[in-house]
C-alpha positions in Angstrom: 0.0 0.0 0.0 1.1 3.5 -0.7 2.2 5.4 2.5 0.1 8.4 3.0 2.2 11.6 3.4 1.4 13.7 6.4 1.7 17.5 6.7 2.0 19.6 9.8 1.5 23.3 10.1 4.6 25.2 11.4 4.8 25.4 15.2 7.4 27.3 17.3 9.0 25.1 20.0 11.3 27.9 21.1 11.0 31.7 20.7 12.8 34.6 22.4 11.0 37.4 24.3 11.6 41.1 24.3 15.4 41.9 24.5 17.7 44.6 25.5 21.1 44.6 23.7 24.1 47.0 23.6 25.1 49.0 20.6 28.4 47.7 19.0 28.0 44.2 20.3 26.7 40.9 18.9 23.0 40.2 19.1 21.5 36.8 18.5 17.8 35.9 18.0 17.3 32.2 18.3 14.1 30.1 17.6 13.2 26.5 17.0 10.3 25.5 14.7 8.6 22.2 13.8 6.4 21.4 10.7 6.1 19.2 7.7 7.4 19.9 5.2 10.2 21.9 6.9 9.1 25.5 7.2 10.9 28.4 5.5 11.7 31.3 7.9 11.5 35.0 7.1 12.6 37.8 9.5 10.9 41.2 9.5 11.9 44.4 11.3 9.0 46.8 11.7 7.2 45.0 8.9 10.1 45.1 6.4 12.2 42.0 5.5 15.6 41.7 7.1 18.0 40.9 4.2 21.4 39.2 4.8 24.3 41.5 4.5 27.6 42.3 6.2 26.0 42.7 9.6 22.9 40.5 9.3 23.2 36.7 8.9 20.6 33.9 9.1 21.9 30.5 10.3 20.4 27.0 10.8 22.2 24.7 13.2 22.0 20.9 13.2 19.7 20.8 16.1 17.1 22.8 14.1 17.7 26.1 15.9 17.4 29.1 13.5 19.3 32.2 14.4 19.4 35.8 13.2 22.8 37.2 14.0 23.4 41.0 14.1 27.0 42.0 14.5 27.8 44.8 15.3 24.4 46.0 16.6 23.4 49.6 15.7 20.6 52.0 16.7 18.9 51.2 13.4 18.5 47.6 14.5 16.1 48.6 17.3 12.4 47.9 16.8 9.8 45.1 16.5 11.1 41.8 15.0 8.6 39.2 13.6 9.6 35.7 12.5 7.3 34.0 10.0 7.5 30.2 9.5 5.7 29.0 6.3 5.1 25.7 4.6 2.4 24.3 2.3 0.0 23.8 5.2 0.1 27.4 6.5 2.3 29.7 8.6 2.9 30.7 12.2 4.8 33.7 13.7 6.1 35.3 16.9 7.2 38.9 17.6 9.5 40.6 20.0 10.8 44.1 20.8 14.5 44.7 20.6 15.8 47.7 22.5 19.3 49.0 21.7 21.3 50.7 24.5 23.5 53.4 23.1 27.2 52.7 23.1 28.9 54.4 26.1 31.2 57.2 25.1 34.4 57.1 27.0 36.3 60.3 27.7 39.5 60.6 29.8 39.2 62.9 32.8 39.8 66.6 32.2 40.2 69.5 34.6 37.8 72.4 34.1 39.3 74.1 37.1 42.5 73.0 38.8 43.6 73.2 42.4 44.9 76.7 43.4 47.8 77.5 45.8 46.3 79.0 49.0 47.0 79.9 52.6 44.9 80.3 55.7 45.6 81.2 59.4 45.9 78.3 61.8 42.6 77.2 63.2 40.6 78.4 60.2 38.8 76.0 57.7 40.2 75.6 54.2 38.8 74.1 51.0 40.9 72.7 48.2 38.6 72.8 45.2 38.6 71.9 41.6 36.2 70.6 38.8 36.8 67.5 36.8 34.8 65.8 34.0 35.1 62.4 32.3 33.0 59.5 31.1 32.4 57.2 32.9 32.6 59.5 36.0 36.1 59.3 37.4 37.3 58.0 40.8 39.3 60.5 42.9 42.4 60.0 44.9 43.9 62.7 47.3 47.5 62.8 48.3 49.5 65.0 50.6 53.3 65.2 49.9 52.8 62.0 47.8 51.1 60.0 50.6 47.5 58.9 50.1 45.0 60.7 52.4 42.6 58.1 53.9 38.9 59.0 53.7 38.5 58.8 57.4 41.4 61.1 58.4 40.6 63.4 61.3 39.5 66.9 60.4 39.6 66.1 56.7 36.5 65.3 54.6 36.2 64.7 50.8 33.2 65.9 48.8 32.1 65.7 45.2 28.9 66.1 43.2 27.4 65.3 39.8 28.7 68.5 38.1 32.3 67.5 38.6 33.0 69.6 41.7 35.6 68.0 44.0 36.6 69.4 47.4 38.9 68.4 50.2 37.7 70.2 53.4 40.2 70.7 56.3 38.5 72.0 59.5 40.2 73.4 61.4 43.6 73.7 59.7 46.8 73.1 61.7 50.4 73.8 61.0 51.0 70.1 60.1 48.5 70.4 57.2 50.8 72.7 55.3 52.3 71.0 52.2 51.7 69.9 48.6 48.3 68.4 47.8 47.6 66.3 44.7 44.2 65.2 43.3 44.2 62.4 40.7 41.1 61.5 38.7 40.9 58.1 37.0 38.5 56.2 34.8 38.7 53.6 32.0 39.9 56.1 29.5 42.7 57.7 31.4 44.1 59.5 34.4 45.0 63.1 35.2 46.4 64.9 38.2 47.0 68.4 39.5 49.0 69.7 42.5 48.8 72.8 44.7 50.5 74.3 47.8 48.7 74.9 51.1 50.4 77.3 53.6 49.2 77.7 57.2 50.0 81.0 58.9 50.4 81.6 62.6 47.4 83.4 64.2 49.5 86.4 65.4 50.0 87.5 61.9 46.4 88.6 61.9 46.4 90.3 65.3 48.9 93.1 64.7 47.0 96.4 65.0 47.0 98.6 62.0 49.4 101.7 62.4 47.6 105.0 62.7 48.6 107.7 60.3 48.2 111.4 61.2 48.1 114.4 58.9 51.0 116.8 59.4 50.2 119.4 62.0 47.9 117.1 64.1 48.3 117.8 67.9 49.5 115.4 70.5 46.0 115.5 72.1 44.4 114.5 68.8 46.9 111.6 68.5 45.9 110.3 72.0 42.2 110.6 71.2 42.8 108.6 68.0 44.2 105.8 70.2 41.1 105.7 72.3 42.0 108.0 75.2 39.2 110.2 76.6 41.0 113.6 76.6 37.9 115.5 77.8 37.9 113.5 81.1 41.6 113.7 81.4 41.8 117.5 80.8 38.4 119.0 81.8 39.4 122.6 81.2 38.0 125.4 79.1 41.1 125.3 77.0 40.7 121.7 76.1 37.1 122.2 75.2 38.1 125.0 72.9 40.8 122.8 71.4 38.4 120.0 70.4 35.6 122.3 69.3 37.9 124.2 67.0 36.8 124.0 63.3 40.4 123.8 62.3 41.0 120.5 64.1 42.8 117.9 62.0 41.2 114.6 61.1 42.7 111.3 62.3 43.0 108.8 59.4 43.5 105.0 59.5 44.7 102.7 56.8 41.5 100.8 57.3 39.4 103.8 56.0 
């Protein structure tokens, strides 16, 4: 007796779901289909056929798995993919959404503002500041006189924000903090450094009174008054009252005015 030939409509035994892939890398869409006769597969992107070319290849492995290979993946490859399996008995299909993540742009760190030499009186706070940009965002390392500053050092704290601002805060500053400070910024694309000098002044430098300067011809009494002495109580006489009410009295000046 003649053997009756059987036919089966295409049926997907394996199909991928929605995918997220990275630009510039290999992307593989795998599926497995059954049917008699063996179905023909067609891939569509947003309703248009995907044709084999330098970056798109269609493969069939021995175990019956069909693959669409895209290498390298580009932003134009994002969209809705549909796989159609067709034979003489009919067709079947599945669809998925492919999202392409933009390729990360890598840029070596670069200083927008470098550290500046500075000095403060002992006991005052001081900020060593700069601005650095890079992609991916760099990691920062602080050194004092070529020795790494630990993040938990007493009186020192390290700060940074998303705009690239970087700061080393010393509060309060002591004589031992004087020296050369270096900030290094490092990421996958490179490393940069800058160095600045911090000087710490003794407090007495800021406690010396400003010298008082008199115009020529000023009297000794006016000089005493300029230094804070009450001449009226010291010399309560008519003569002294006339002296200080005189319209020709000279004016005391200070460098601070």
